[in-house]
ChimeraX commands (.cxc) that place a marker at each C-alpha (Angstrom):
marker #1 position 24.13,1.20,-64.02 radius 0.5
marker #1 position 20.40,1.59,-64.50 radius 0.5
marker #1 position 20.42,5.38,-64.01 radius 0.5
marker #1 position 23.13,5.92,-66.61 radius 0.5
marker #1 position 21.17,3.84,-69.11 radius 0.5
marker #1 position 17.99,5.83,-68.56 radius 0.5
marker #1 position 19.93,9.09,-68.75 radius 0.5
marker #1 position 21.33,8.06,-72.16 radius 0.5
marker #1 position 17.89,6.97,-73.39 radius 0.5
marker #1 position 16.21,10.21,-72.33 radius 0.5
marker #1 position 18.88,12.28,-74.05 radius 0.5
marker #1 position 18.71,10.06,-77.15 radius 0.5
marker #1 position 14.94,10.44,-77.54 radius 0.5
marker #1 position 14.32,13.89,-76.10 radius 0.5
marker #1 position 17.61,15.66,-76.74 radius 0.5
marker #1 position 18.34,18.63,-74.54 radius 0.5
marker #1 position 14.68,19.40,-73.82 radius 0.5
marker #1 position 14.99,17.49,-70.56 radius 0.5
marker #1 position 17.84,17.56,-68.17 radius 0.5
marker #1 position 17.20,14.70,-65.75 radius 0.5
marker #1 position 18.65,14.69,-62.30 radius 0.5
marker #1 position 20.46,11.41,-61.77 radius 0.5
marker #1 position 20.78,10.43,-58.12 radius 0.5
marker #1 position 23.74,8.19,-57.50 radius 0.5
marker #1 position 25.34,7.02,-54.28 radius 0.5
marker #1 position 27.61,10.06,-54.17 radius 0.5
marker #1 position 24.69,12.51,-54.47 radius 0.5
marker #1 position 24.21,14.51,-51.30 radius 0.5
marker #1 position 20.94,15.09,-49.46 radius 0.5
marker #1 position 20.93,18.78,-50.45 radius 0.5
marker #1 position 20.56,17.86,-54.11 radius 0.5
marker #1 position 17.52,15.75,-53.31 radius 0.5
marker #1 position 16.04,18.54,-51.22 radius 0.5
marker #1 position 16.55,21.02,-54.07 radius 0.5
marker #1 position 14.78,18.65,-56.45 radius 0.5
marker #1 position 11.92,18.19,-54.01 radius 0.5
marker #1 position 11.42,21.95,-53.69 radius 0.5
marker #1 position 11.45,22.88,-57.38 radius 0.5
marker #1 position 11.39,19.79,-59.53 radius 0.5
marker #1 position 8.40,20.65,-61.70 radius 0.5
marker #1 position 9.89,23.79,-63.19 radius 0.5
marker #1 position 13.62,23.10,-63.02 radius 0.5
marker #1 position 14.16,19.35,-63.46 radius 0.5
marker #1 position 11.03,17.40,-64.33 radius 0.5
marker #1 position 12.76,13.99,-64.39 radius 0.5
marker #1 position 14.50,12.25,-61.52 radius 0.5
marker #1 position 16.41,9.02,-62.13 radius 0.5
marker #1 position 17.29,6.96,-59.12 radius 0.5
marker #1 position 17.98,3.39,-58.17 radius 0.5
marker #1 position 16.15,1.23,-55.68 radius 0.5
marker #1 position 18.83,2.02,-53.10 radius 0.5
marker #1 position 18.56,5.78,-53.69 radius 0.5
marker #1 position 14.78,5.62,-53.50 radius 0.5
marker #1 position 15.05,3.93,-50.11 radius 0.5
marker #1 position 17.63,6.49,-48.96 radius 0.5
marker #1 position 15.56,9.52,-50.07 radius 0.5
marker #1 position 12.03,8.17,-49.62 radius 0.5
marker #1 position 10.88,10.79,-47.12 radius 0.5
marker #1 position 11.95,13.68,-49.37 radius 0.5
marker #1 position 10.29,12.03,-52.39 radius 0.5
marker #1 position 7.07,11.48,-50.50 radius 0.5
marker #1 position 6.95,15.16,-49.54 radius 0.5
marker #1 position 6.66,16.26,-53.20 radius 0.5
marker #1 position 3.04,17.36,-53.53 radius 0.5
marker #1 position 3.05,17.93,-57.29 radius 0.5
marker #1 position 4.70,14.68,-58.32 radius 0.5
marker #1 position 2.87,13.65,-61.48 radius 0.5
marker #1 position 4.45,10.37,-62.58 radius 0.5
marker #1 position 6.67,7.75,-61.01 radius 0.5
marker #1 position 8.14,4.93,-63.06 radius 0.5
marker #1 position 9.74,2.02,-61.26 radius 0.5
marker #1 position 12.21,0.20,-63.45 radius 0.5
marker #1 position 13.16,-3.23,-62.19 radius 0.5
marker #1 position 9.97,-3.02,-60.17 radius 0.5
marker #1 position 10.35,-6.55,-58.88 radius 0.5
marker #1 position 13.11,-5.21,-56.62 radius 0.5
marker #1 position 10.67,-2.71,-55.13 radius 0.5
marker #1 position 7.60,-4.89,-54.91 radius 0.5
marker #1 position 8.62,-8.52,-54.52 radius 0.5
marker #1 position 7.45,-9.73,-51.11 radius 0.5
marker #1 position 7.05,-6.11,-50.09 radius 0.5
marker #1 position 3.78,-6.27,-48.17 radius 0.5
marker #1 position 4.27,-4.75,-44.75 radius 0.5
marker #1 position 7.86,-3.60,-45.35 radius 0.5
marker #1 position 9.37,-0.12,-45.17 radius 0.5
marker #1 position 9.60,-0.15,-48.96 radius 0.5
marker #1 position 5.89,-0.85,-49.44 radius 0.5
marker #1 position 5.02,1.81,-46.86 radius 0.5
marker #1 position 7.26,4.34,-48.66 radius 0.5
marker #1 position 5.76,3.51,-52.05 radius 0.5
marker #1 position 2.27,3.70,-50.61 radius 0.5
marker #1 position 2.98,7.19,-49.30 radius 0.5
marker #1 position 4.13,8.42,-52.71 radius 0.5
marker #1 position 1.90,11.24,-53.95 radius 0.5
marker #1 position 2.40,10.53,-57.66 radius 0.5
marker #1 position -0.90,10.66,-59.50 radius 0.5
marker #1 position 0.32,8.31,-62.25 radius 0.5
marker #1 position 2.30,5.13,-61.55 radius 0.5
marker #1 position 4.00,2.79,-63.98 radius 0.5
marker #1 position 6.06,-0.30,-63.27 radius 0.5
marker #1 position 8.56,-1.99,-65.56 radius 0.5
marker #1 position 9.93,-5.43,-64.92 radius 0.5
marker #1 position 11.30,-8.34,-66.84 radius 0.5
marker #1 position 10.42,-10.67,-63.98 radius 0.5
marker #1 position 6.92,-12.18,-64.11 radius 0.5
marker #1 position 4.79,-12.49,-61.00 radius 0.5
marker #1 position 5.66,-16.19,-60.67 radius 0.5
marker #1 position 2.15,-17.29,-59.61 radius 0.5
marker #1 position 2.34,-15.46,-56.30 radius 0.5
marker #1 position -0.83,-13.76,-55.13 radius 0.5
marker #1 position 1.19,-11.63,-52.67 radius 0.5
marker #1 position 3.25,-10.26,-55.56 radius 0.5
marker #1 position 0.08,-9.65,-57.58 radius 0.5
marker #1 position -1.33,-7.69,-54.64 radius 0.5
marker #1 position 1.88,-5.64,-54.29 radius 0.5
marker #1 position 2.05,-4.76,-57.99 radius 0.5
marker #1 position -1.62,-3.89,-58.39 radius 0.5
marker #1 position -1.70,-1.98,-55.11 radius 0.5
marker #1 position 1.13,0.22,-56.32 radius 0.5
marker #1 position -0.36,1.12,-59.71 radius 0.5
marker #1 position -3.99,1.22,-58.50 radius 0.5
marker #1 position -3.85,1.71,-54.72 radius 0.5
marker #1 position -7.60,1.54,-54.03 radius 0.5
marker #1 position -8.49,-1.36,-56.34 radius 0.5
marker #1 position -8.00,-4.24,-53.89 radius 0.5
marker #1 position -8.18,-2.30,-50.64 radius 0.5
marker #1 position -6.19,-3.65,-47.71 radius 0.5
marker #1 position -4.12,-6.81,-47.83 radius 0.5
marker #1 position -6.63,-8.43,-45.46 radius 0.5
marker #1 position -9.49,-7.58,-47.82 radius 0.5
marker #1 position -7.54,-8.97,-50.78 radius 0.5
marker #1 position -6.87,-12.21,-48.93 radius 0.5
marker #1 position -10.54,-12.60,-47.93 radius 0.5
marker #1 position -12.02,-11.67,-51.27 radius 0.5
marker #1 position -9.49,-13.20,-53.68 radius 0.5
marker #1 position -6.62,-15.21,-52.20 radius 0.5
marker #1 position -8.60,-17.50,-49.87 radius 0.5
marker #1 position -11.20,-18.47,-52.51 radius 0.5
marker #1 position -8.50,-19.01,-55.15 radius 0.5
marker #1 position -6.42,-21.21,-52.84 radius 0.5
marker #1 position -9.51,-23.10,-51.69 radius 0.5
marker #1 position -10.43,-23.74,-55.33 radius 0.5
marker #1 position -6.94,-25.04,-56.06 radius 0.5
marker #1 position -6.86,-27.48,-53.14 radius 0.5
marker #1 position -7.09,-31.22,-53.74 radius 0.5
marker #1 position -10.44,-31.62,-52.02 radius 0.5
marker #1 position -12.06,-28.55,-53.61 radius 0.5
marker #1 position -15.76,-28.79,-54.25 radius 0.5
marker #1 position -17.37,-27.85,-57.56 radius 0.5
marker #1 position -18.50,-24.57,-55.95 radius 0.5
marker #1 position -14.92,-23.82,-54.80 radius 0.5
marker link #1:1,2 radius 0.2
marker link #1:2,3 radius 0.2
marker link #1:3,4 radius 0.2
marker link #1:4,5 radius 0.2
marker link #1:5,6 radius 0.2
marker link #1:6,7 radius 0.2
marker link #1:7,8 radius 0.2
marker link #1:8,9 radius 0.2
marker link #1:9,10 radius 0.2
marker link #1:10,11 radius 0.2
marker link #1:11,12 radius 0.2
marker link #1:12,13 radius 0.2
marker link #1:13,14 radius 0.2
marker link #1:14,15 radius 0.2
marker link #1:15,16 radius 0.2
marker link #1:16,17 radius 0.2
marker link #1:17,18 radius 0.2
marker link #1:18,19 radius 0.2
marker link #1:19,20 radius 0.2
marker link #1:20,21 radius 0.2
marker link #1:21,22 radius 0.2
marker link #1:22,23 radius 0.2
marker link #1:23,24 radius 0.2
marker link #1:24,25 radius 0.2
marker link #1:25,26 radius 0.2
marker link #1:26,27 radius 0.2
marker link #1:27,28 radius 0.2
marker link #1:28,29 radius 0.2
marker link #1:29,30 radius 0.2
marker link #1:30,31 radius 0.2
marker link #1:31,32 radius 0.2
marker link #1:32,33 radius 0.2
marker link #1:33,34 radius 0.2
marker link #1:34,35 radius 0.2
marker link #1:35,36 radius 0.2
marker link #1:36,37 radius 0.2
marker link #1:37,38 radius 0.2
marker link #1:38,39 radius 0.2
marker link #1:39,40 radius 0.2
marker link #1:40,41 radius 0.2
marker link #1:41,42 radius 0.2
marker link #1:42,43 radius 0.2
marker link #1:43,44 radius 0.2
marker link #1:44,45 radius 0.2
marker link #1:45,46 radius 0.2
marker link #1:46,47 radius 0.2
marker link #1:47,48 radius 0.2
marker link #1:48,49 radius 0.2
marker link #1:49,50 radius 0.2
marker link #1:50,51 radius 0.2
marker link #1:51,52 radius 0.2
marker link #1:52,53 radius 0.2
marker link #1:53,54 radius 0.2
marker link #1:54,55 radius 0.2
marker link #1:55,56 radius 0.2
marker link #1:56,57 radius 0.2
marker link #1:57,58 radius 0.2
marker link #1:58,59 radius 0.2
marker link #1:59,60 radius 0.2
marker link #1:60,61 radius 0.2
marker link #1:61,62 radius 0.2
marker link #1:62,63 radius 0.2
marker link #1:63,64 radius 0.2
marker link #1:64,65 radius 0.2
marker link #1:65,66 radius 0.2
marker link #1:66,67 radius 0.2
marker link #1:67,68 radius 0.2
marker link #1:68,69 radius 0.2
marker link #1:69,70 radius 0.2
marker link #1:70,71 radius 0.2
marker link #1:71,72 radius 0.2
marker link #1:72,73 radius 0.2
marker link #1:73,74 radius 0.2
marker link #1:74,75 radius 0.2
marker link #1:75,76 radius 0.2
marker link #1:76,77 radius 0.2
marker link #1:77,78 radius 0.2
marker link #1:78,79 radius 0.2
marker link #1:79,80 radius 0.2
marker link #1:80,81 radius 0.2
marker link #1:81,82 radius 0.2
marker link #1:82,83 radius 0.2
marker link #1:83,84 radius 0.2
marker link #1:84,85 radius 0.2
marker link #1:85,86 radius 0.2
marker link #1:86,87 radius 0.2
marker link #1:87,88 radius 0.2
marker link #1:88,89 radius 0.2
marker link #1:89,90 radius 0.2
marker link #1:90,91 radius 0.2
marker link #1:91,92 radius 0.2
marker link #1:92,93 radius 0.2
marker link #1:93,94 radius 0.2
marker link #1:94,95 radius 0.2
marker link #1:95,96 radius 0.2
marker link #1:96,97 radius 0.2
marker link #1:97,98 radius 0.2
marker link #1:98,99 radius 0.2
marker link #1:99,100 radius 0.2
marker link #1:100,101 radius 0.2
marker link #1:101,102 radius 0.2
marker link #1:102,103 radius 0.2
marker link #1:103,104 radius 0.2
marker link #1:104,105 radius 0.2
marker link #1:105,106 radius 0.2
marker link #1:106,107 radius 0.2
marker link #1:107,108 radius 0.2
marker link #1:108,109 radius 0.2
marker link #1:109,110 radius 0.2
marker link #1:110,111 radius 0.2
marker link #1:111,112 radius 0.2
marker link #1:112,113 radius 0.2
marker link #1:113,114 radius 0.2
marker link #1:114,115 radius 0.2
marker link #1:115,116 radius 0.2
marker link #1:116,117 radius 0.2
marker link #1:117,118 radius 0.2
marker link #1:118,119 radius 0.2
marker link #1:119,120 radius 0.2
marker link #1:120,121 radius 0.2
marker link #1:121,122 radius 0.2
marker link #1:122,123 radius 0.2
marker link #1:123,124 radius 0.2
marker link #1:124,125 radius 0.2
marker link #1:125,126 radius 0.2
marker link #1:126,127 radius 0.2
marker link #1:127,128 radius 0.2
marker link #1:128,129 radius 0.2
marker link #1:129,130 radius 0.2
marker link #1:130,131 radius 0.2
marker link #1:131,132 radius 0.2
marker link #1:132,133 radius 0.2
marker link #1:133,134 radius 0.2
marker link #1:134,135 radius 0.2
marker link #1:135,136 radius 0.2
marker link #1:136,137 radius 0.2
marker link #1:137,138 radius 0.2
marker link #1:138,139 radius 0.2
marker link #1:139,140 radius 0.2
marker link #1:140,141 radius 0.2
marker link #1:141,142 radius 0.2
marker link #1:142,143 radius 0.2
marker link #1:143,144 radius 0.2
marker link #1:144,145 radius 0.2
marker link #1:145,146 radius 0.2
marker link #1:146,147 radius 0.2
marker link #1:147,148 radius 0.2
marker link #1:148,149 radius 0.2
marker link #1:149,150 radius 0.2
marker link #1:150,151 radius 0.2
view
């Protein structure tokens, strides 16, 4: 399981200095609420899967002092996520620093590019509509068979 692997890696590299909270399917809502109320001083690291993030997204998004969020296997979070509950939840995250990890490339999809960049730099492209007007439409027009030199 991804959480167990991260838990082992954190302990391997940081020893007992950090005691991460690992949210698994059996974790109750009270544990998440406790983390949300005092995470910065008691447990600075939360490890959770895609499924647990979806389950506890409202509690996570209520954490005002969340400094860093790292999405491992980010393609599960972001792939084709525009306009979904997942993208809305990630967009509401108050983390000031955002990092994504994935072994899956963007596969030449401008929608996936928008989703990834919008997560790590939310204001860079603006809205999806703005991204499509400013970047996607001109790129696709330039790739079309009858594209002019200007396109």
